[in-house]
The first five atom37 places (N, CA, C, CB, O) and aatype in JSON, in Angstrom:
{
  "aatype": [10, 3, 19, 3, 11, 7, 9, 9, 2, 11, 0, 11, 13, 18, 7, 3, 13, 13, 0, 8, 11, 3, 19, 15, 6, 10, 6, 16, 6, 10, 9, 7, 19, 11, 8, 6, 10, 2, 6, 10, 11, 16, 11, 10, 10, 15, 10, 2, 9, 6, 6, 18, 13, 12, 2, 19, 16, 9, 3, 6, 10, 9, 6, 7, 12, 13],
  "atom_mask": [
    [1, 1, 1, 1, 1],
    [1, 1, 1, 1, 1],
    [1, 1, 1, 1, 1],
    [1, 1, 1, 1, 1],
    [1, 1, 1, 1, 1],
    [1, 1, 1, 0, 1],
    [1, 1, 1, 1, 1],
    [1, 1, 1, 1, 1],
    [1, 1, 1, 1, 1],
    [1, 1, 1, 1, 1],
    [1, 1, 1, 1, 1],
    [1, 1, 1, 1, 1],
    [1, 1, 1, 1, 1],
    [1, 1, 1, 1, 1],
    [1, 1, 1, 0, 1],
    [1, 1, 1, 1, 1],
    [1, 1, 1, 1, 1],
    [1, 1, 1, 1, 1],
    [1, 1, 1, 1, 1],
    [1, 1, 1, 1, 1],
    [1, 1, 1, 1, 1],
    [1, 1, 1, 1, 1],
    [1, 1, 1, 1, 1],
    [1, 1, 1, 1, 1],
    [1, 1, 1, 1, 1],
    [1, 1, 1, 1, 1],
    [1, 1, 1, 1, 1],
    [1, 1, 1, 1, 1],
    [1, 1, 1, 1, 1],
    [1, 1, 1, 1, 1],
    [1, 1, 1, 1, 1],
    [1, 1, 1, 0, 1],
    [1, 1, 1, 1, 1],
    [1, 1, 1, 1, 1],
    [1, 1, 1, 1, 1],
    [1, 1, 1, 1, 1],
    [1, 1, 1, 1, 1],
    [1, 1, 1, 1, 1],
    [1, 1, 1, 1, 1],
    [1, 1, 1, 1, 1],
    [1, 1, 1, 1, 1],
    [1, 1, 1, 1, 1],
    [1, 1, 1, 1, 1],
    [1, 1, 1, 1, 1],
    [1, 1, 1, 1, 1],
    [1, 1, 1, 1, 1],
    [1, 1, 1, 1, 1],
    [1, 1, 1, 1, 1],
    [1, 1, 1, 1, 1],
    [1, 1, 1, 1, 1],
    [1, 1, 1, 1, 1],
    [1, 1, 1, 1, 1],
    [1, 1, 1, 1, 1],
    [1, 1, 1, 1, 1],
    [1, 1, 1, 1, 1],
    [1, 1, 1, 1, 1],
    [1, 1, 1, 1, 1],
    [1, 1, 1, 1, 1],
    [1, 1, 1, 1, 1],
    [1, 1, 1, 1, 1],
    [1, 1, 1, 1, 1],
    [1, 1, 1, 1, 1],
    [1, 1, 1, 1, 1],
    [1, 1, 1, 0, 1],
    [1, 1, 1, 1, 1],
    [1, 1, 1, 1, 1]
  ],
  "atom_positions": [
    [[-53.48, -208.35, 36.72], [-54.31, -208.54, 35.55], [-54.84, -209.96, 35.52], [-53.53, -208.23, 34.26], [-54.13, -210.91, 35.85]],
    [[-56.08, -210.09, 35.13], [-56.68, -211.4, 34.85], [-56.78, -211.48, 33.34], [-58.1, -211.59, 35.57], [-57.56, -210.77, 32.71]],
    [[-55.97, -212.37, 32.76], [-55.9, -212.5, 31.31], [-56.34, -213.9, 30.91], [-54.46, -212.21, 30.79], [-55.87, -214.89, 31.46]],
    [[-57.26, -213.97, 29.95], [-57.73, -215.25, 29.44], [-57.63, -215.23, 27.92], [-59.2, -215.53, 29.9], [-58.19, -214.36, 27.26]],
    [[-56.93, -216.19, 27.38], [-56.74, -216.3, 25.93], [-56.18, -215.01, 25.33], [-58.05, -216.66, 25.26], [-56.53, -214.62, 24.21]],
    [[-55.31, -214.36, 26.09], [-54.63, -213.16, 25.6], [-55.41, -211.87, 25.72], [0.0, 0.0, 0.0], [-54.95, -210.83, 25.25]],
    [[-56.59, -211.91, 26.36], [-57.43, -210.71, 26.52], [-57.55, -210.38, 28.0], [-58.84, -210.93, 25.88], [-57.76, -211.27, 28.83]],
    [[-57.42, -209.11, 28.34], [-57.56, -208.68, 29.73], [-59.04, -208.73, 30.12], [-56.97, -207.25, 29.94], [-59.87, -208.05, 29.52]],
    [[-59.34, -209.53, 31.13], [-60.71, -209.65, 31.64], [-60.93, -208.79, 32.88], [-61.04, -211.1, 31.97], [-62.06, -208.38, 33.17]],
    [[-59.86, -208.53, 33.61], [-59.96, -207.74, 34.83], [-58.6, -207.13, 35.12], [-60.45, -208.6, 36.04], [-57.57, -207.76, 34.91]],
    [[-58.61, -205.9, 35.59], [-57.37, -205.23, 35.98], [-57.58, -204.6, 37.35], [-56.95, -204.15, 34.93], [-58.65, -204.07, 37.64]],
    [[-56.55, -204.67, 38.19], [-56.62, -204.07, 39.52], [-55.24, -203.54, 39.86], [-57.11, -205.09, 40.59], [-54.25, -204.27, 39.78]],
    [[-55.17, -202.28, 40.24], [-53.91, -201.66, 40.63], [-53.9, -201.45, 42.13], [-53.7, -200.31, 39.89], [-54.85, -200.92, 42.71]],
    [[-52.81, -201.88, 42.76], [-52.62, -201.72, 44.2], [-51.38, -200.9, 44.44], [-52.52, -203.1, 44.91], [-50.43, -200.95, 43.65]],
    [[-51.37, -200.15, 45.51], [-50.16, -199.43, 45.88], [-50.47, -198.04, 46.39], [0.0, 0.0, 0.0], [-51.62, -197.59, 46.41]],
    [[-49.42, -197.39, 46.79], [-49.51, -196.0, 47.25], [-49.11, -195.09, 46.1], [-48.6, -195.76, 48.5], [-47.94, -195.05, 45.71]],
    [[-50.06, -194.38, 45.57], [-49.78, -193.46, 44.49], [-50.81, -192.33, 44.56], [-49.82, -194.18, 43.11], [-51.9, -192.49, 45.11]],
    [[-50.44, -191.23, 43.99], [-51.33, -190.07, 43.97], [-51.97, -189.97, 42.6], [-50.56, -188.77, 44.32], [-51.33, -190.2, 41.58]],
    [[-53.24, -189.62, 42.59], [-53.96, -189.54, 41.32], [-55.01, -188.44, 41.38], [-54.62, -190.88, 40.98], [-55.52, -188.09, 42.44]],
    [[-55.31, -187.91, 40.21], [-56.39, -186.93, 40.09], [-57.71, -187.63, 39.82], [-56.08, -185.93, 38.98], [-58.77, -187.13, 40.19]],
    [[-57.64, -188.79, 39.18], [-58.84, -189.55, 38.85], [-58.81, -190.89, 39.57], [-58.96, -189.76, 37.33], [-57.75, -191.37, 39.98]],
    [[-59.97, -191.48, 39.73], [-60.09, -192.79, 40.35], [-59.49, -193.84, 39.43], [-61.57, -193.11, 40.67], [-59.89, -193.96, 38.27]],
    [[-58.53, -194.6, 39.94], [-57.82, -195.6, 39.13], [-58.77, -196.69, 38.63], [-56.69, -196.22, 39.94], [-58.43, -197.4, 37.67]],
    [[-59.92, -196.85, 39.24], [-60.87, -197.86, 38.76], [-61.35, -197.54, 37.34], [-62.09, -197.96, 39.72], [-61.74, -198.45, 36.6]],
    [[-61.33, -196.27, 36.96], [-61.69, -195.89, 35.58], [-60.68, -196.49, 34.6], [-61.74, -194.35, 35.43], [-61.06, -197.0, 33.55]],
    [[-59.4, -196.43, 34.94], [-58.36, -197.0, 34.1], [-58.49, -198.52, 34.05], [-56.97, -196.59, 34.6], [-58.33, -199.12, 32.99]],
    [[-58.77, -199.12, 35.18], [-58.96, -200.58, 35.23], [-60.06, -201.01, 34.27], [-59.29, -201.03, 36.67], [-59.92, -202.0, 33.56]],
    [[-61.14, -200.26, 34.24], [-62.25, -200.56, 33.34], [-61.85, -200.39, 31.88], [-63.46, -199.67, 33.66], [-62.24, -201.18, 31.03]],
    [[-61.07, -199.37, 31.6], [-60.61, -199.1, 30.23], [-59.77, -200.25, 29.66], [-59.81, -197.81, 30.18], [-59.74, -200.46, 28.45]],
    [[-59.09, -200.99, 30.52], [-58.2, -202.06, 30.07], [-58.94, -203.36, 29.77], [-57.15, -202.31, 31.1], [-58.38, -204.24, 29.11]],
    [[-60.16, -203.5, 30.23], [-60.93, -204.71, 29.97], [-61.18, -204.85, 28.47], [-62.28, -204.7, 30.77], [-61.65, -203.92, 27.81]],
    [[-60.86, -206.02, 27.95], [-61.06, -206.29, 26.52], [-59.85, -206.0, 25.65], [0.0, 0.0, 0.0], [-59.85, -206.31, 24.46]],
    [[-58.81, -205.41, 26.24], [-57.6, -205.1, 25.48], [-56.71, -206.34, 25.45], [-56.84, -203.89, 26.11], [-56.6, -207.06, 26.44]],
    [[-56.08, -206.59, 24.29], [-55.15, -207.71, 24.18], [-53.94, -207.46, 25.09], [-54.71, -207.92, 22.71], [-53.43, -206.34, 25.16]],
    [[-53.5, -208.5, 25.76], [-52.33, -208.4, 26.63], [-51.06, -208.54, 25.79], [-52.38, -209.49, 27.74], [-50.3, -209.5, 25.92]],
    [[-50.87, -207.56, 24.93], [-49.71, -207.48, 24.05], [-49.14, -206.08, 24.16], [-50.09, -207.83, 22.57], [-49.87, -205.11, 24.34]],
    [[-47.84, -205.99, 24.05], [-47.15, -204.71, 24.23], [-47.75, -203.6, 23.39], [-45.69, -204.86, 23.89], [-48.11, -202.54, 23.92]],
    [[-47.87, -203.81, 22.07], [-48.36, -202.75, 21.19], [-49.81, -202.38, 21.46], [-48.22, -203.17, 19.74], [-50.18, -201.2, 21.39]],
    [[-50.63, -203.37, 21.78], [-52.05, -203.09, 22.08], [-52.18, -202.26, 23.36], [-52.83, -204.41, 22.23], [-52.94, -201.29, 23.4]],
    [[-51.43, -202.65, 24.4], [-51.48, -201.9, 25.65], [-50.95, -200.48, 25.46], [-50.68, -202.62, 26.74], [-51.53, -199.52, 25.98]],
    [[-49.86, -200.35, 24.73], [-49.28, -199.03, 24.52], [-50.25, -198.13, 23.76], [-47.96, -199.14, 23.75], [-50.41, -196.96, 24.11]],
    [[-50.89, -198.66, 22.73], [-51.86, -197.89, 21.96], [-53.01, -197.43, 22.85], [-52.4, -198.72, 20.79], [-53.42, -196.27, 22.8]],
    [[-53.52, -198.34, 23.67], [-54.63, -198.0, 24.56], [-54.21, -196.94, 25.57], [-55.12, -199.25, 25.3], [-54.92, -195.95, 25.77]],
    [[-53.05, -197.13, 26.19], [-52.6, -196.18, 27.21], [-52.26, -194.82, 26.62], [-51.41, -196.73, 27.93], [-52.4, -193.8, 27.3]],
    [[-51.8, -194.79, 25.39], [-51.52, -193.51, 24.74], [-52.8, -192.72, 24.48], [-50.78, -193.73, 23.42], [-52.78, -191.49, 24.38]],
    [[-53.92, -193.42, 24.38], [-55.2, -192.74, 24.16], [-55.78, -192.16, 25.46], [-56.21, -193.71, 23.53], [-56.76, -191.42, 25.43]],
    [[-55.17, -192.51, 26.57], [-55.61, -192.03, 27.88], [-54.53, -191.14, 28.48], [-55.93, -193.22, 28.84], [-53.37, -191.22, 28.07]],
    [[-54.88, -190.32, 29.41], [-53.89, -189.51, 30.11], [-53.55, -190.21, 31.42], [-54.42, -188.04, 30.36], [-54.17, -189.95, 32.45]],
    [[-52.55, -191.11, 31.38], [-52.26, -191.9, 32.57], [-51.72, -191.05, 33.72], [-51.27, -192.98, 32.24], [-51.75, -191.47, 34.87]],
    [[-51.22, -189.86, 33.41], [-50.75, -188.95, 34.46], [-51.89, -188.6, 35.42], [-50.15, -187.67, 33.83], [-51.65, -188.25, 36.57]],
    [[-53.12, -188.67, 34.94], [-54.26, -188.41, 35.81], [-54.51, -189.54, 36.79], [-55.51, -188.17, 34.97], [-55.16, -189.35, 37.82]],
    [[-53.99, -190.72, 36.49], [-54.16, -191.89, 37.35], [-52.91, -192.2, 38.16], [-54.53, -193.1, 36.5], [-53.01, -192.64, 39.31]],
    [[-51.74, -191.98, 37.58], [-50.46, -192.25, 38.24], [-49.53, -191.08, 37.98], [-49.83, -193.59, 37.73], [-49.01, -190.93, 36.88]],
    [[-49.31, -190.27, 38.98], [-48.42, -189.13, 38.81], [-46.97, -189.62, 38.71], [-48.58, -188.12, 39.98], [-46.54, -190.5, 39.46]],
    [[-46.23, -189.02, 37.78], [-44.81, -189.3, 37.59], [-44.51, -190.74, 37.19], [-44.06, -188.97, 38.85], [-43.45, -191.27, 37.52]],
    [[-45.43, -191.38, 36.5], [-45.23, -192.73, 35.97], [-45.4, -192.66, 34.46], [-46.22, -193.76, 36.62], [-46.38, -192.11, 33.96]],
    [[-44.44, -193.21, 33.74], [-44.53, -193.2, 32.28], [-45.36, -194.4, 31.81], [-43.11, -193.22, 31.64], [-45.58, -195.36, 32.55]],
    [[-45.8, -194.33, 30.58], [-46.53, -195.44, 29.99], [-45.65, -196.69, 29.96], [-47.01, -195.08, 28.56], [-46.12, -197.79, 30.24]],
    [[-44.39, -196.52, 29.61], [-43.48, -197.67, 29.57], [-43.31, -198.3, 30.94], [-42.12, -197.25, 29.01], [-43.25, -199.53, 31.05]],
    [[-43.23, -197.5, 31.97], [-43.11, -198.04, 33.33], [-44.37, -198.79, 33.73], [-42.82, -196.9, 34.33], [-44.3, -199.85, 34.36]],
    [[-45.52, -198.25, 33.37], [-46.77, -198.92, 33.7], [-46.89, -200.26, 32.96], [-47.97, -198.01, 33.35], [-47.29, -201.27, 33.54]],
    [[-46.54, -200.25, 31.68], [-46.59, -201.49, 30.9], [-45.61, -202.52, 31.46], [-46.27, -201.19, 29.42], [-45.93, -203.71, 31.52]],
    [[-44.44, -202.08, 31.87], [-43.46, -203.01, 32.43], [-44.04, -203.77, 33.62], [-42.18, -202.25, 32.86], [-43.75, -204.95, 33.82]],
    [[-44.86, -203.09, 34.41], [-45.49, -203.74, 35.55], [-46.59, -204.71, 35.16], [0.0, 0.0, 0.0], [-47.05, -205.48, 36.0]],
    [[-47.02, -204.67, 33.93], [-48.1, -205.55, 33.46], [-47.58, -206.84, 32.84], [-48.96, -204.83, 32.47], [-48.37, -207.7, 32.44]],
    [[-46.26, -206.98, 32.76], [-45.7, -208.19, 32.15], [-44.78, -208.92, 33.1], [-44.94, -207.84, 30.89], [-44.22, -209.95, 32.74]]
  ]
}
């Protein structure tokens, strides 16, 4: 994550994972979101992250962002 003044300016996910959707869509969705636990959780709950990361929970994804 590229975070400036507490706001996500850029997100990039690397790794070996299986997805139904292109993870770049999720990266774009995170731009402008505050880099705070509750803000990220709210945003991710509005998306179906299972389409981007199979068998990964929202909490696990957030843990990797901090």
